[in-house]
N, C-alpha and C positions, 0 to 999 in steps of 0.2 A: 799753880792752879790745875785744877784738872779739867780734861776734856771728856766730851760723851763721845762713845765708839758704837758704832752701827749705824742702823738706817734709820733715817727720818721718814715720816709721814710720807712726805712727795717722794720718796723711792721704795715705796711698796709695804712699808713696815705696818704690821697691827698693833703696835704698841699704842697704849693709850695715854700715856705719860711720858715725860722726859724731864730731865733734872738740868737745871739751871744753876750755875754757881756764881756768886755775886760776891766781890773783893770789896768790903767798905772801906773808910779811911784808916781806919786801924788794922788793914789787913787781915781782919778775920774774914772766914768763908761762911757764907751764909747760904742754905741749901734752899730754893724755892721751886715747887712743884708746878710744872705749866701743863694744864689739861688740853690734849687734843682728842679730837672726835675721831675714833678710828673710821679708816675709810672701808666701807663695805666691799665685799668681792664683787659684787654687781658694777659699783662705783669705778672699782679696779680694772675689770674688763673693760667696762666702757671706754674707760681714759686711752687703755691698751688700744681697743678697737680703733678708736679716734684717731689715734697716733698711726698707725698701722695703714689706715684707709690715706691718710694724709702722705705718708711714705709713699704709697703706691701711685697717687697722682704725682708727686715730685718726680718719681721716675719713669713716668710718660715721657715719650719725644713727641712734641716739645711737653715741658711739665705745665701741669695744669692746678689752676688754685681752685678752692673749695666752690668758691662764686661760680666758676666755670662748669662745675660739676654737673651733669645730668643723668637720667635712670639708665643711659646706656654704658655711661661709666661705670656706674655701680653692677650693672650687669656683667660688663669685664672684669671687675673685680672679685665678683662671686664665682666665675668661671675660672678666673687663675687661681683663686684659693683651692680648687677641685686638686691640683696637683700634689696639695698636702694632706689631701683627705685620709680617713681610714676606714671607710666603708666599702667593701665589696658591693659593687651593684653589676648584677649581672646583665649581659647584652640579650637582646631577644634571641639570636642566634644560639646561645650557650645551651648546654644540656641540664644547666642547674637553675635557668631561668624561673622564676616561680617557687623555687623551694627554698622554704626557711631555713632548713639545716642540710646544707650541700654535703656530699659524702666526700668529697674531694677537693684539690686546688683547682683552679681554673686562671686562664689570662685576662678575665675581665678587670676592668678599671676599678681603683681606689677612688673615690670621691668624697667630697664633705657630705656629712649626713643631712637631711632636711632640716631636722629638729635644730643642729647647730647653726644652720644658715638662718633660719627663722629667728633664733636668739640674736645673732649677730646683726641682722637688720633692726631689730628692735633697739638694741643698743646704739646702733649708728643713728637710728632715725631720732632717738632722745638726743644724742649728742649733739646732733645737727642745730637742733633747736636751742640746746643748751651754750652753744657756741655763736650765737646770732643769726642763724638762720631762721627766716619764717617758716611757718607749718604749710603756708600756700607753694612754695617753692622748695619743699623738701622733696630731695631725689629719691630717697629711702621710702617715701611715703606713696610713690608713683603707683599705678595702676599696674604697670608693666612690670614692677618688682613683685606685686601680689601674685600676678599670672604666672610668673616665672617659678616662684615658691610653689605655687599649687601642682605646676607641671611636674617639678622635682619631686615634690611629695608623692604626686600619684605614680610617676614613674619608678620611684623606689618602691615603694610598697607592692606594685607588680613585680618587680624583680626579685624582691625577696619572699613574695608569695605572702605575705602579711598586710592583711588590709588596714588602712587608716581606719582609726575611729576615734571620733572628736569627743573629748572628755565632757561629761555633762556637768554644767555648773550645779553647785548644790544652791538650793533655794534658802538664803538665811531667814525668810520670814515666815517658813513653814515650821511649825512646832509639833512635837511628837503628841499624837492624840491619846495615846495609851497611857501615857504617864499621870 
């Protein structure tokens, strides 16, 4: 009997089918295709982010259960993630503050980009509710988180000298008058 090698869907494979070998009473092999819905990139990221946040809570002293989590724990998690950031954020005293294309290196810290944090919070907010949390107690949907993200967006925008412009939503009901 042959065995299937490789990752299954739970391990992050994007494969949409897998082969299952069945041996009947006559020792003849029958191949049957099982269809699996591929896991989207968003769902995969959401699952990974949820696991990472859970690990963060378990590593706290004392360890925290998700049911004990509040917005201050989420803010601490976001600050913790800054150490892994790749976006140079110039400080007020830096000679390159406000310059979108600085001419040289500086000692300003690398941080998580605002857009990455915003997307992360969106995924964690959805994962919290999908894992049994109520929308009323969702720590990722707290006003404190929205304020923090707004402050990060504004400070990074000023530090880079690039103003944040909210994207305008397309109006799907508007039709072309010239056509």
